[in-house]
Every structure is written in C-alpha cells, then in structure tokens.
C-alpha positions in Angstrom: -37.6 -17.6 -52.4 -33.9 -18.1 -51.4 -33.8 -21.4 -52.8 -34.6 -20.1 -56.1 -31.3 -18.0 -56.5 -29.6 -20.9 -54.8 -30.8 -23.3 -57.7 -29.5 -21.0 -60.3 -25.9 -20.5 -58.6 -26.7 -16.9 -57.5 -26.6 -17.6 -53.7 -24.2 -19.8 -51.7 -25.0 -21.0 -48.4 -22.4 -21.6 -46.1 -22.7 -23.2 -42.6 -20.0 -23.0 -40.0 -18.7 -26.2 -38.5 -17.7 -26.4 -34.8 -14.0 -25.8 -35.8 -14.8 -22.5 -37.8 -16.7 -21.4 -34.9 -13.8 -22.1 -32.6 -11.4 -20.2 -35.2 -13.2 -17.2 -34.9 -12.9 -17.1 -31.2 -9.3 -17.6 -31.5 -8.7 -14.5 -34.3 -8.1 -11.0 -33.3 -11.1 -9.1 -34.9 -12.0 -5.6 -33.8 -13.9 -5.5 -30.6 -17.0 -3.6 -32.3 -17.8 -6.3 -34.8 -20.6 -8.5 -34.0 -20.5 -12.4 -34.0 -22.2 -12.2 -37.5 -19.7 -9.9 -39.1 -16.9 -12.0 -37.9 -18.6 -15.1 -39.2 -18.8 -13.4 -42.5 -15.2 -12.5 -42.5 -14.4 -15.9 -41.6 -16.4 -17.3 -44.6 -14.9 -14.6 -47.1 -11.4 -15.5 -46.0 -11.9 -19.3 -46.4 -13.7 -19.3 -49.9 -11.3 -16.3 -51.4 -14.2 -13.7 -52.3 -14.9 -10.1 -51.8 -17.3 -8.9 -49.1 -19.2 -5.9 -49.9 -21.0 -3.9 -47.2 -22.6 -0.7 -46.1 -22.2 0.6 -42.5 -24.7 2.1 -40.6 -24.1 2.5 -36.8 -20.9 0.6 -36.9 -22.7 -2.7 -37.8 -22.9 -4.3 -41.1 -26.7 -3.9 -42.1 -26.2 -5.2 -46.0 -23.6 -7.5 -47.2 -23.2 -9.7 -50.0 -20.4 -11.9 -51.7 -19.4 -11.6 -55.4 
C-alpha cells in the first residue's frame, strides 16, 4: 500500500545514513524525545519541510510531512 502512495509522489521514504545517525547523537534534543522523534526532526531539518504531529503521553503518535 505504501508503494502506491510513493509511486504518485504522495509519500517520500528517507533512510538515515550513519553520518545522520551520528549527528542526531550530537544534537541537544529534549531528553523526553524518542530516537524516532529525533530522527524525524533530523530529516525535517535537512529537507526543509514542516512536521505535523499530535502528542499523546509525551510521544509523537502521528506525524506527517507536507
């Protein structure tokens, strides 16, 4: 199903390389953020897009990029 959205340009898949993972470890993110949340913020900053999220119990449960 994901490939259908990807094929029409509605979804982009970004894989973090080792350098990006190391950069995440060097950033000063808030302590309560999970590794998934930190990686999303990393991608968002690199591709210059907006991150929409809904917080539930201090974790990002839903997110999307427009």
